[in-house]
N, C-alpha and C positions, 0 to 999 in steps of 0.2 A: 831430616824431615821428621815431622811429628807423625806418630803412628796412631791411627784410630782403630778402636776395637769396639765391638758390640757384643754384648752378652744377652742371651735370651733370659727374660726374667723367670724366676722360679714359679711355676704354675701353682704350687701348693700354697704360696703366700697370698695369691690373689683371691679375694673373696667373691664368690658368685652368689648374689642374693636372688632368691626366687622372686618372680614377678608376683606382686600382690594380686589376689583374686579380685578385689574390689576395683583396682586400677584397670584390670583387663575388662571388667564389665563396663566401667565408665568409658573406656575406649570404644567398645562395641556399640554402646548406646549413642555416643557422639558421632561415630561413623554412620550409624543408621539414620540419625536425624539429618545429617548432612546429605545423605543419599535421598531421603524423602524430600528435602527442600529443593534439590536439583531437579528431581522428577516433576515436582509441582511447578517449578518455574518453566520447564520445558513445555508442559501441558498448557499452561496459561498463555505463553507466547505463541504456541502453535494455534490455539483456538482464536486468539485475537488477530493473528495475521492470516487466517485461512481465507478470508475474502479480500480480494484485491481492491474492490471499489464497491460503492453503494449506488443505487439507482436514484433518479430524480424523485420518484414517488416516495421512496424511503426517506429521503432528505426532507421533503416538504411535509411529510406526515408526522415527523418527530421534532417538536420545538427545541429539544435538547441539543440539536445539531447547530443551532444558530450561534455563530461566533466560535465554533469548535473546528479544529482542522480535520478535514475529511478528504477522501479520494472519491471522485464522482465520475459517472459515465453517462453519455448521452449522444444522440445523433445530431450533428451540426445541421442547422437550417441555413442553407446557402444564401438566400436572399437577405438574411439578417446580418451578414458579416460587414462590419465597418472597421476600417483600419486607418489610423492617423500616423503616417510615417515620420512626421516631425517630432512627435511626442512619444512614439512607440507604444501606442495604445490600441488594443484590439477589443472590440465589443461584438458579441454574437449571441445567438440563442441556441440552446440545445433542447432536443425533445427526448422524452422518456423512452428508453428501450428496456425490455424485460431482462432480468438478470440471467436467466437461462433461456437460450434460444437455439434451436438446431440449425437455423439458417440465418447467419448474421446479416448478410446482404439484404435479404428480404425484410428482416426486422428493422434495419436502418431505413430502408425505403418506406416501409409502412409508417414508421414513427414520424418521419418528416412530412408525409402526405396526410396523416391523421390530424385534423384540427382539434380533436378532443384529447389528444395526448398531452400530458403535463409538460410544460415548457419552463425554461429557466434562463434568464439573462446572465451572461458571463462577461466579466470585465477583467482584462489583463493589462498590466502596466509594465513597460520595460522589456517587451518582447517584440522581435521582428516577426512579421506575419509569415508563418510556415507555408511552404508550397502545398502541403497536404490539407490545409484548412480550406475545405470546399464542401459543397452540398453532399449530405449523406455520409460524411466521414464519421467514424466513431471517435469521439473525444474522451480522453481520460484526463481529468483535471484534479489537481491538488490545490486546496485553498479553504476558504471559509464562506459560509452563507452569512451575508450581512443582515441586519435587522430590517433593511430596506427591501429585502427579497432578491437582491443581486448576489451572484456568486463571484467573489473576488478570488481569482485564481493566481497562484504564483508558479504553477508548473502546468504545461500543456503537452500531452502526448496524443498523437493521432495515428489511427490505423487507416491505411489507404483504402478508399472506397472502390477504386478501380480493380483492386485485387479480388473483390467479391462480386464484380459487375456482371459476370456471365450468368449468375442465377437470378438476376432481376430482369424481367422482361420490360421492353420499351423504356429503358433507362438511357438517357443521353450520356455518353462517356466524355 
């Protein structure tokens, strides 16, 4: 059999070159710039994602939102719901609810009952009508406001109105 042997190299023959000062400074500057860029990106993404949705008043008051993807919230006006089961088309109207409200059930109830509240027609294609799509439900929609004034949604999330029903007097459940 062949014998293998290993010898430790003579350390006196290996040259250790000291790290150049300019290279160390370049490394520190590059690392600092990278750190600043990461912190900046985190701050920008946190600020842009801080709000989950916008209100109807905000959408209608800013023409820059037309044709842009947005997430929107509003109270479903029950008598406006029209569903076409053959073509899977849902049309309904939502009413403006304030962004910050201490009592969501009361805000939903008042929004639907207030004829002066801003309203927006919603059109959704390719969706089965959800069971929670009923009067005074909070709808959270993703989609675009068309130039015709209709909100074309591609995603619909609903918060159950009966969950908040105890705080609204004289509301039929």
